[in-house]
C-alpha positions in Angstrom: 8.2 4.2 26.9 9.7 4.8 23.5 9.1 8.0 21.6 8.5 7.8 17.9 8.5 10.7 15.6 5.6 10.7 13.1 5.3 13.1 10.2 2.1 13.4 8.1 3.3 13.9 4.5 -0.1 14.0 2.8 -3.5 14.4 4.4 -6.6 14.1 2.3 -9.9 12.4 3.2 -9.2 9.3 1.3 -5.4 9.4 0.9 -2.8 9.6 3.7 1.0 9.3 3.7 2.8 9.0 7.0 6.6 9.0 7.6 8.1 7.3 10.6 11.1 5.1 11.5 9.7 1.9 13.1 9.1 -0.9 10.7 7.6 -3.1 13.4 4.9 -0.5 14.1 4.3 0.0 10.4 3.8 -3.7 9.8 1.4 -4.1 12.7 -0.6 -1.0 11.5 -0.6 -2.4 7.9 -2.1 -5.7 9.1 -4.8 -4.1 11.2 -5.7 -1.6 8.4 -5.9 -4.5 5.9 -8.2 -6.5 8.2 -10.5 -3.4 8.4 -10.8 -3.4 4.6 -9.0 -0.2 3.5 -8.6 0.1 -0.2 -4.8 0.2 -0.1 -2.1 0.2 2.5 1.6 -0.4 2.1 4.9 1.0 3.3 8.3 1.3 1.8 11.8 2.3 3.0 14.3 3.5 0.4 17.3 2.8 2.7 17.6 1.5 6.3 19.0 4.9 7.3 15.9 6.7 6.1 12.4 6.8 7.6 9.7 4.7 6.0 6.7 6.0 4.3 3.3 4.4 4.7 0.5 5.1 2.2 -3.1 4.5 3.2 -6.1 4.9 0.9 -9.7 4.3 1.9 -13.1 5.8 2.2 -12.1 7.9 5.2 -8.4 7.2 5.8 -8.0 9.3 8.9 -10.9 7.5 10.6 -9.7 4.1 9.5 -6.2 4.9 10.9 -7.8 5.9 14.2 -9.9 2.7 14.3 -6.8 0.6 13.6 -4.8 2.3 16.4 -7.7 1.8 18.8 -8.0 -1.9 17.9 -4.2 -2.3 18.4 -4.4 -0.6 21.9 -7.3 -2.8 22.8 -5.5 -6.0 21.9 -2.3 -4.9 23.7 -4.4 -4.2 26.8 -5.8 -7.7 26.7 -2.3 -9.1 26.3 -1.0 -7.1 29.3 -3.9 -8.3 31.4 -3.3 -11.9 30.3 0.4 -11.7 31.2 -0.3 -10.2 34.7 -2.6 -13.1 35.7 
């Protein structure tokens, strides 16, 4: 298992900013959040040696992030079960 450090930079009901270092995870999370219809989600990285910052805006950003993470876990569990067959 890989440990990933996550730092919440900004936490408001409709506006979140998260700092972490994994672009693959950021892109997967961005896709799931977009499919759930958040108002805005994007990430940027100023330089490859620096962590990226993801900005999420929505009606209830914290809840929407939680829903997206749950959906990702559910899909990954399906994938693992399919591979084990």
